[in-house]
Backbone as numpy.savetxt, mean C-alpha at the origin, in Angstrom:
# Nx Ny Nz CAx CAy CAz Cx Cy Cz
13.13 -36.96 15.15 12.89 -36.49 13.76 13.82 -37.26 12.81
13.28 -37.78 11.71 14.08 -38.52 10.75 14.83 -37.56 9.84
15.86 -38.11 9.14 16.60 -37.24 8.22 15.73 -36.79 7.06
14.65 -37.54 6.74 13.75 -37.12 5.66 13.03 -35.83 6.07
12.61 -35.75 7.35 11.94 -34.54 7.81 12.87 -33.35 7.78
14.15 -33.59 8.14 15.15 -32.52 8.10 15.27 -31.95 6.71
15.14 -32.79 5.69 15.23 -32.33 4.31 13.95 -31.63 3.88
12.78 -32.19 4.20 11.53 -31.69 3.67 11.24 -30.26 4.13
11.49 -29.95 5.41 11.15 -28.63 5.92 11.87 -27.51 5.18
13.21 -27.56 5.00 13.88 -26.50 4.24 13.42 -26.43 2.79
13.09 -27.58 2.19 12.63 -27.57 0.80 11.33 -26.80 0.68
10.44 -27.01 1.64 9.18 -26.26 1.64 9.45 -24.77 1.77
10.37 -24.42 2.67 10.72 -23.01 2.84 11.29 -22.42 1.56
12.08 -23.20 0.86 12.67 -22.73 -0.39 11.59 -22.48 -1.43
10.62 -23.38 -1.51 9.52 -23.21 -2.46 8.73 -21.94 -2.13
8.52 -21.71 -0.83 7.81 -20.49 -0.43 8.57 -19.25 -0.84
9.88 -19.29 -0.76 10.68 -18.13 -1.13 10.52 -17.79 -2.60
10.30 -18.80 -3.45 10.17 -18.58 -4.88 8.76 -18.16 -5.26
7.73 -18.77 -4.60 6.36 -18.58 -5.03 5.61 -17.54 -4.21
6.24 -16.96 -3.17 5.55 -16.03 -2.28 4.95 -14.86 -3.04
3.72 -14.52 -2.68 3.10 -13.31 -3.20 2.53 -12.54 -2.02
2.37 -11.23 -2.18 1.92 -10.40 -1.09 0.51 -10.75 -0.66
0.22 -10.61 0.63 -1.10 -10.84 1.17 -1.52 -9.59 1.92
-2.79 -9.54 2.30 -3.28 -8.39 3.02 -2.63 -8.30 4.40
-2.15 -7.12 4.75 -1.55 -6.95 6.07 -1.71 -5.51 6.53
-1.72 -5.31 7.85 -1.87 -3.99 8.42 -0.51 -3.30 8.47
-0.15 -2.64 7.41 1.21 -2.10 7.30 1.27 -0.63 6.91
0.12 0.05 6.82 0.13 1.47 6.51 0.23 2.25 7.81
1.12 3.23 7.84 1.33 4.02 9.04 1.27 5.52 8.72
0.92 6.30 9.73 0.99 7.76 9.62 2.39 8.19 10.00
2.99 9.08 9.22 4.34 9.55 9.48 4.32 11.08 9.59
4.36 11.58 10.82 4.28 13.02 11.04 5.53 13.77 10.57
6.62 13.03 10.34 7.87 13.67 9.93 8.00 13.79 8.41
7.12 13.09 7.68 7.19 13.12 6.23 6.43 14.33 5.70
7.07 15.25 4.97 6.35 16.39 4.39 5.23 15.92 3.48
4.07 16.56 3.60 2.92 16.18 2.78 2.20 17.45 2.34
2.19 17.68 1.04 1.60 18.90 0.52 0.74 18.58 -0.71
-0.39 19.26 -0.80 -1.18 19.19 -2.01 -0.80 20.34 -2.92
-1.24 20.26 -4.16 -0.96 21.36 -5.09 -2.22 21.83 -5.80
-3.36 21.22 -5.45 -4.61 21.63 -6.06 -5.04 20.70 -7.19
-6.34 20.62 -7.42 -6.87 19.75 -8.47 -6.28 20.14 -9.83
-6.00 19.13 -10.62 -5.46 19.36 -11.95 -3.95 19.33 -11.98
-3.30 19.43 -10.81 -1.84 19.42 -10.78 -1.29 18.35 -9.83
-2.17 17.47 -9.33 -1.74 16.40 -8.44 -2.49 15.13 -8.80
-1.97 13.98 -8.34 -2.60 12.69 -8.66 -3.58 12.33 -7.55
-4.84 12.64 -7.78 -5.90 12.37 -6.81 -6.41 10.95 -6.99
-6.13 10.09 -6.02 -6.55 8.70 -6.15 -7.97 8.51 -5.61
-8.36 9.32 -4.62 -9.71 9.19 -4.06 -10.15 10.52 -3.47
-11.28 11.05 -3.97 -11.83 12.29 -3.46 -13.22 12.02 -2.90
-13.44 12.47 -1.67 -14.71 12.26 -0.97 -15.38 13.62 -0.76
-16.68 13.66 -0.99 -17.40 14.92 -0.88 -18.26 14.92 0.37
-17.77 15.59 1.42 -18.49 15.60 2.69 -19.78 16.42 2.63
-19.95 17.19 1.55 -21.20 17.95 1.41 -22.40 17.02 1.25
-22.12 15.76 0.93 -23.21 14.80 0.79 -23.58 14.16 2.12
-22.85 14.51 3.18 -23.13 14.02 4.53 -23.24 15.21 5.46
-23.66 14.95 6.68 -23.73 16.03 7.66 -22.33 16.55 7.93
-22.19 17.85 8.17 -20.89 18.42 8.47 -20.31 17.72 9.69
-19.04 17.38 9.60 -18.41 16.67 10.71 -18.78 15.21 10.74
-19.41 14.73 9.69 -19.86 13.34 9.66 -18.82 12.39 9.12
-19.31 11.31 8.50 -18.45 10.23 8.01 -18.44 10.22 6.49
-17.27 10.07 5.92 -17.12 9.94 4.47 -16.46 8.60 4.17
-16.95 7.90 3.17 -16.34 6.62 2.82 -16.44 6.40 1.32
-15.44 5.72 0.77 -15.46 5.45 -0.67 -14.31 4.57 -1.09
-14.37 4.13 -2.34 -13.37 3.21 -2.87 -13.23 3.38 -4.37
-12.00 3.23 -4.87 -11.76 3.16 -6.31 -10.92 1.91 -6.57
-11.35 1.12 -7.53 -10.68 -0.14 -7.87 -10.53 -0.24 -9.38
-9.81 -1.27 -9.85 -9.58 -1.50 -11.28 -10.15 -2.87 -11.62
-10.99 -2.93 -12.66 -11.62 -4.22 -13.02 -11.02 -4.87 -14.26
-9.91 -4.35 -14.74 -9.27 -4.90 -15.92 -9.56 -4.10 -17.18
-10.58 -3.25 -17.10 -10.95 -2.41 -18.24 -11.03 -0.94 -17.86
-11.57 -0.69 -16.67 -11.78 0.70 -16.25 -11.81 0.78 -14.73
-11.81 2.02 -14.22 -11.95 2.25 -12.79 -13.38 1.97 -12.35
-13.51 1.43 -11.15 -14.82 1.14 -10.58 -14.91 1.84 -9.23
-16.03 2.56 -9.00 -16.19 3.35 -7.79 -17.24 2.73 -6.88
-17.02 2.86 -5.56 -18.00 2.41 -4.57 -18.18 3.51 -3.53
-19.44 3.80 -3.19 -19.72 4.84 -2.20 -20.30 6.08 -2.84
-21.43 6.56 -2.31 -22.12 7.71 -2.92 -21.33 9.00 -2.73
-20.38 9.02 -1.79 -19.62 10.24 -1.54 -18.36 10.36 -2.39
-18.10 9.37 -3.23 -16.93 9.44 -4.10 -17.18 10.45 -5.21
-16.26 11.37 -5.38 -16.35 12.36 -6.45 -15.71 11.77 -7.70
-16.54 11.46 -8.69 -16.05 10.80 -9.91 -15.82 11.77 -11.06
-15.89 13.05 -10.79 -15.60 14.02 -11.84 -14.15 13.90 -12.29
-13.89 14.33 -13.50 -12.56 14.19 -14.10 -11.47 14.75 -13.20
-10.44 13.94 -12.98 -9.30 14.38 -12.20 -9.48 14.28 -10.70
-10.65 13.81 -10.24 -10.92 13.77 -8.81 -10.61 12.40 -8.19
-10.94 11.31 -8.89 -10.74 9.96 -8.36 -10.33 9.02 -9.48
-9.22 8.30 -9.30 -8.75 7.38 -10.34 -7.67 6.47 -9.78
-7.55 5.26 -10.36 -6.40 4.41 -10.06 -5.21 4.92 -10.88
-4.01 4.58 -10.42 -2.80 4.99 -11.13 -1.87 3.79 -11.24
-1.17 3.70 -12.36 -0.20 2.61 -12.53 1.13 3.02 -11.93
1.97 2.02 -11.65 3.31 2.31 -11.17 4.06 3.16 -12.20
3.81 2.87 -13.48 4.43 3.65 -14.55 3.99 5.10 -14.52
2.69 5.34 -14.28 2.17 6.71 -14.19 2.91 7.50 -13.12
3.17 6.83 -11.98 3.74 7.50 -10.81 5.26 7.49 -10.79
5.88 6.69 -11.67 7.33 6.58 -11.67 7.86 5.86 -10.44
7.04 4.98 -9.87 7.43 4.24 -8.67 8.02 2.89 -9.05
9.21 2.60 -8.54 9.88 1.33 -8.84 10.15 0.52 -7.58
9.74 1.06 -6.42 9.93 0.37 -5.15 8.79 0.78 -4.22
8.22 -0.18 -3.49 7.07 0.11 -2.63 7.39 1.15 -1.57
8.67 1.29 -1.21 9.05 2.28 -0.22 8.83 3.71 -0.68
8.65 3.90 -1.97 8.43 5.24 -2.52 6.98 5.70 -2.40
6.06 4.77 -2.14 4.64 5.11 -2.15 4.32 6.10 -1.03
3.68 7.19 -1.38 3.29 8.23 -0.43 1.82 8.57 -0.64
1.02 8.42 0.42 -0.38 8.80 0.40 -0.56 10.04 1.28
-1.21 11.05 0.74 -1.42 12.29 1.50 -2.91 12.52 1.69
-3.34 12.60 2.95 -4.73 12.94 3.28 -4.81 14.46 3.32
-5.58 15.02 2.39 -5.63 16.47 2.19 -7.08 16.96 2.34
-7.57 17.06 3.59 -8.95 17.54 3.79 -9.07 19.02 3.45
-10.20 19.38 2.90 -10.40 20.78 2.50 -10.53 21.69 3.72
-11.25 21.20 4.73 -11.48 22.02 5.92 -11.49 21.13 7.14
-10.57 21.38 8.08 -10.47 20.58 9.29 -11.71 20.80 10.15
-12.21 19.74 10.79 -13.38 19.85 11.66 -13.13 20.78 12.84
-14.19 21.39 13.33 -14.06 22.34 14.42 -14.45 21.76 15.78
-14.95 20.54 15.80 -15.35 19.92 17.06 -14.12 19.70 17.94
-14.22 20.06 19.20 -13.09 19.91 20.12 -12.63 18.47 20.17
-11.33 18.26 19.97 -10.77 16.91 20.04 -11.07 16.06 18.83
-11.73 16.64 17.84 -12.11 15.88 16.65 -11.77 16.69 15.40
-10.51 16.89 15.16 -10.11 17.67 13.99 -10.37 16.91 12.70
-9.76 15.76 12.58 -10.05 14.84 11.47 -9.50 13.48 11.84
-10.19 12.44 11.43 -9.79 11.08 11.80 -9.86 10.16 10.58
-8.78 9.42 10.34 -8.77 8.39 9.30 -9.15 7.08 9.97
-10.36 6.63 9.71 -10.88 5.42 10.36 -10.30 4.15 9.75
-10.24 4.14 8.42 -9.71 2.96 7.73 -9.07 3.38 6.41
-8.12 2.58 5.98 -7.39 2.87 4.74 -6.86 1.57 4.17
-7.22 1.28 2.92 -6.79 0.06 2.24 -6.17 0.43 0.90
-4.94 0.03 0.70 -4.24 0.25 -0.57 -4.12 -1.09 -1.27
-4.69 -1.19 -2.46 -4.67 -2.45 -3.21 -3.90 -2.27 -4.51
-3.19 -3.33 -4.89 -2.46 -3.34 -6.16 -3.15 -4.33 -7.09
-3.53 -3.84 -8.27 -4.28 -4.64 -9.23 -3.43 -5.01 -10.43
-3.52 -6.26 -10.84 -2.90 -6.69 -12.08 -3.68 -6.07 -13.24
-3.09 -6.02 -14.43 -3.81 -5.44 -15.57 -5.17 -6.08 -15.83
-5.35 -7.37 -15.44 -6.64 -8.04 -15.66 -7.65 -7.75 -14.56
-7.26 -6.98 -13.55 -8.20 -6.61 -12.49 -8.10 -7.45 -11.23
-7.29 -8.50 -11.25 -7.13 -9.32 -10.05 -6.25 -8.58 -9.05
-6.47 -8.84 -7.75 -5.71 -8.16 -6.70 -4.42 -8.93 -6.42
-3.30 -8.24 -6.58 -2.00 -8.86 -6.29 -1.73 -8.85 -4.79
-1.97 -7.72 -4.15 -1.75 -7.60 -2.71 -2.52 -6.40 -2.20
-2.82 -6.40 -0.90 -3.55 -5.29 -0.29 -2.95 -4.99 1.08
-2.76 -3.71 1.36 -2.21 -3.28 2.64 -3.21 -2.35 3.33
-3.23 -2.37 4.66 -4.24 -1.60 5.37 -3.66 -0.86 6.56
-4.47 0.04 7.11 -4.13 0.78 8.32 -4.52 -0.08 9.51
-3.61 -0.22 10.49 -3.85 -1.13 11.61 -4.96 -0.63 12.53
-5.03 0.68 12.75 -6.01 1.25 13.67 -6.30 2.68 13.25
-7.48 3.22 13.65 -7.81 4.60 13.29 -6.76 5.59 13.80
-6.55 6.64 13.03 -5.60 7.69 13.41 -6.36 9.02 13.51
-6.32 9.62 14.69 -6.97 10.92 14.90 -5.93 12.03 14.85
-6.19 13.01 14.00 -5.29 14.16 13.89 -5.90 15.31 14.68
-5.23 15.69 15.77 -5.76 16.70 16.68 -5.24 18.10 16.38
-4.30 18.19 15.47 -3.72 19.49 15.14 -4.09 19.90 13.72
-4.12 21.18 13.49 -4.40 21.73 12.17 -3.09 22.02 11.46
-2.93 21.59 10.20 -1.69 21.90 9.47 -1.45 23.40 9.39
-0.20 23.78 9.21 0.17 25.20 9.11 -0.58 25.87 7.96
-0.69 25.16 6.85 -1.34 25.71 5.67 -2.40 24.72 5.19
-3.55 24.65 5.88 -4.56 23.63 5.57 -5.35 23.96 4.30
-6.17 23.00 3.90 -7.04 23.19 2.75 -6.51 22.52 1.50
-7.36 22.41 0.49 -6.95 21.79 -0.77 -5.75 22.52 -1.35
-4.73 21.75 -1.71 -3.52 22.35 -2.23 -2.57 22.79 -1.13
-3.02 22.64 0.14 -2.18 23.01 1.27 -1.52 21.80 1.90
-1.17 21.92 3.17 -0.51 20.83 3.87 -1.51 19.72 4.20
-1.01 18.52 4.23 -1.84 17.38 4.56 -1.16 16.47 5.56
-1.62 15.21 5.60 -1.09 14.21 6.52 -0.56 13.03 5.71
0.70 12.67 5.96 1.38 11.66 5.14 1.21 10.26 5.71
0.90 9.30 4.83 0.80 7.89 5.19 1.72 7.08 4.28
2.45 6.13 4.88 3.44 5.32 4.18 3.27 3.85 4.53
3.98 3.00 3.82 4.08 1.59 4.20 5.20 1.43 5.20
5.00 0.61 6.23 6.09 0.33 7.16 7.06 -0.66 6.53
8.11 -1.01 7.27 9.15 -1.88 6.71 8.59 -3.21 6.24
7.70 -3.80 7.06 7.11 -5.09 6.68 6.25 -4.96 5.43
5.50 -3.87 5.34 4.65 -3.67 4.17 5.46 -3.45 2.91
6.55 -2.71 3.02 7.43 -2.49 1.86 7.97 -3.83 1.37
8.43 -4.66 2.32 8.96 -5.97 1.94 7.91 -6.85 1.31
6.68 -6.82 1.87 5.59 -7.64 1.35 5.23 -7.26 -0.07
5.07 -5.95 -0.31 4.69 -5.50 -1.65 5.82 -5.75 -2.64
7.05 -5.45 -2.24 8.18 -5.68 -3.16 8.32 -7.16 -3.52
8.09 -8.05 -2.56 8.15 -9.48 -2.85 7.07 -9.89 -3.85
5.87 -9.34 -3.66 4.78 -9.64 -4.59 5.10 -9.14 -5.99
5.66 -7.94 -6.08 6.00 -7.38 -7.39 7.13 -8.16 -8.05
8.11 -8.58 -7.25 9.22 -9.36 -7.81 8.74 -10.70 -8.34
7.70 -11.24 -7.71 7.17 -12.53 -8.13 6.46 -12.51 -9.47
6.19 -11.32 -10.00 5.52 -11.21 -11.30 6.39 -11.79 -12.41
7.69 -11.62 -12.26 8.61 -12.16 -13.26 8.83 -11.24 -14.44
8.52 -9.98 -14.30 8.72 -9.02 -15.39 8.35 -7.63 -14.92
8.11 -6.73 -15.85 7.78 -5.36 -15.51 6.41 -5.28 -14.83
6.32 -4.44 -13.81 5.03 -4.24 -13.13 4.53 -2.81 -13.36
5.07 -2.12 -14.34 4.71 -0.72 -14.56 3.23 -0.55 -14.90
2.59 -1.60 -15.45 1.17 -1.51 -15.80 0.25 -1.89 -14.65
0.81 -2.39 -13.57 -0.02 -2.72 -12.40 -0.51 -1.43 -11.76
-1.75 -1.46 -11.25 -2.40 -0.23 -10.80 -2.66 -0.23 -9.30
-2.70 0.97 -8.72 -2.97 1.14 -7.30 -4.34 1.76 -7.11
-5.13 1.13 -6.24 -6.46 1.65 -5.89 -6.54 1.88 -4.39
-7.58 2.57 -3.95 -7.66 2.96 -2.55 -9.10 2.89 -2.04
-9.23 2.55 -0.77 -10.51 2.58 -0.06 -10.28 3.23 1.29
-11.20 4.13 1.70 -10.98 4.82 2.96 -12.30 5.29 3.57
-12.28 5.34 4.90 -13.36 5.97 5.66 -12.72 7.01 6.57
-13.24 8.24 6.53 -12.70 9.34 7.35 -13.85 10.03 8.08
-13.49 10.73 9.17 -14.50 11.41 9.98 -14.10 12.85 10.27
-15.11 13.66 10.56 -14.97 14.99 11.16 -14.44 16.07 10.23
-14.26 15.81 8.95 -13.84 16.87 8.03 -15.09 17.63 7.58
-14.98 18.94 7.52 -16.12 19.77 7.12 -15.93 20.34 5.72
-17.04 20.55 5.04 -17.07 21.28 3.77 -16.04 20.76 2.78
-16.28 19.54 2.25 -15.38 18.95 1.29 -15.36 19.72 -0.03
-14.74 19.20 -1.08 -14.22 17.83 -1.17 -12.91 17.62 -0.39
-12.72 16.38 0.04 -11.52 15.98 0.78 -10.82 14.89 -0.03
-9.51 14.98 -0.13 -8.80 14.19 -1.13 -7.65 13.36 -0.56
-7.53 12.15 -1.09 -6.33 11.33 -0.91 -5.49 11.50 -2.18
-4.25 11.92 -2.00 -3.32 12.11 -3.11 -2.30 10.99 -3.06
-1.93 10.46 -4.21 -0.87 9.45 -4.25 0.33 10.02 -5.02
1.51 9.70 -4.53 2.72 10.19 -5.17 3.91 9.36 -4.74
5.09 9.87 -4.94 6.30 9.13 -4.58 7.18 10.00 -3.69
8.03 9.36 -2.93 8.98 10.03 -2.06 10.34 9.38 -2.24
11.41 10.06 -1.92 12.73 9.43 -1.99 12.81 8.25 -1.03
13.37 7.16 -1.50 13.48 5.98 -0.63 14.64 5.11 -1.09
15.77 5.19 -0.40 16.92 4.30 -0.57 17.07 3.70 -1.96
17.20 2.38 -2.00 17.32 1.64 -3.26 15.94 1.56 -3.88
15.76 2.18 -5.05 14.44 2.27 -5.65 14.14 1.13 -6.61
14.93 0.07 -6.58 14.67 -1.06 -7.47 14.12 -2.24 -6.68
13.23 -2.99 -7.31 12.69 -4.20 -6.71 13.53 -5.38 -7.16
13.86 -6.27 -6.24 14.68 -7.43 -6.57 14.01 -8.27 -7.65
14.81 -8.73 -8.60 14.28 -9.58 -9.66 13.98 -10.97 -9.11
13.10 -11.74 -9.78 12.80 -13.10 -9.35 14.05 -13.95 -9.19
15.10 -13.66 -9.98 16.33 -14.43 -9.87 16.95 -14.34 -8.50
16.76 -13.18 -7.85 17.28 -13.02 -6.49 16.60 -13.98 -5.54
15.27 -14.12 -5.71 14.54 -15.08 -4.89 14.99 -16.50 -5.18
15.32 -16.75 -6.45 15.80 -18.09 -6.81 17.11 -18.40 -6.12
18.03 -17.42 -6.06 19.29 -17.63 -5.38 19.07 -17.90 -3.90
18.09 -17.20 -3.31 17.77 -17.45 -1.92 17.30 -18.88 -1.73
16.46 -19.33 -2.66 15.95 -20.70 -2.57 17.08 -21.72 -2.68
18.01 -21.47 -3.59 19.15 -22.38 -3.75 20.00 -22.42 -2.49
20.14 -21.27 -1.85 20.90 -21.22 -0.61 20.25 -22.07 0.47
18.92 -21.95 0.56 18.19 -22.75 1.56 18.32 -24.22 1.25
18.23 -24.58 -0.04 18.38 -25.98 -0.43 19.76 -26.50 -0.08
20.78 -25.65 -0.27 22.14 -26.05 0.07 22.26 -26.38 1.54
21.64 -25.52 2.37 21.66 -25.78 3.81 20.93 -27.08 4.13
19.81 -27.32 3.42 19.03 -28.54 3.66 19.86 -29.79 3.38
20.55 -29.81 2.24 21.34 -30.98 1.89 22.54 -31.16 2.82
23.08 -30.05 3.30 24.18 -30.14 4.27 23.70 -30.80 5.55
22.49 -30.37 6.00 21.93 -30.98 7.21 21.60 -32.45 6.98
21.09 -32.76 5.78 20.77 -34.14 5.45 22.01 -35.02 5.52
23.10 -34.54 4.93 24.34 -35.32 4.90 24.85 -35.57 6.31
24.83 -34.50 7.14 25.32 -34.65 8.51 24.43 -35.59 9.31
23.11 -35.51 9.08 22.18 -36.37 9.82 22.36 -37.84 9.42
22.51 -38.10 8.15 22.67 -39.48 7.68 23.94 -40.08 8.24
24.99 -39.27 8.37 26.24 -39.79 8.93 26.04 -40.18 10.38
25.21 -39.37 11.10 24.96 -39.71 12.50 24.16 -41.00 12.62
23.18 -41.17 11.70 22.39 -42.39 11.73 23.24 -43.62 11.44
24.24 -43.49 10.59 25.08 -44.62 10.22 26.12 -44.95 11.30
26.43 -43.93 12.10 27.47 -44.13 13.12 27.01 -45.11 14.22
């Protein structure tokens, strides 16, 4: 390997550190230890509500809410679009300043009665939209999650099932947000999901925040310092390599 190659590789890494933006990754997880409670329509932030009455009891519900730069856009005939039932929310609306605070609660109205099939989250996609409607980053559930137990206090406004971003997902989203170069309070969160075995809807995904360590996202300047550090290492290696070539 020539000393030029030794220099080029760290420089590329440094550029990536500055320009990196979040990409789609399977980073949403179910957390049975995280308290998850609904409070009822009108008093909670319902990001996606699915009406299983439009399907066979114990069947499949699917839907999506996205932001197009002007308004919310819905996909799926089972999405409940009545006021307060389904909507995107901005980081400012939710008071979220760090991706680790994001909390999604699956709050089915009535758990299924089929043996071994209480309720199952087949798929879950959380997308972050810029004010113009473009997707900044998207995170997903790696595999279906089947809930075999009934919450102590089930039903709308009762106990639900908590979903969070894992460590990698938190880092990915925070890096994407830091790369904006300014406030991201106007950026919006949308959701897409397919669920099974819930009876007698409506069934709701609630979005909110939870306590999470340092609630600030690193500024772009922090990424710049990282890049400078990598460049410093690159030039140090270059200097040492050139001395070896001259020896």
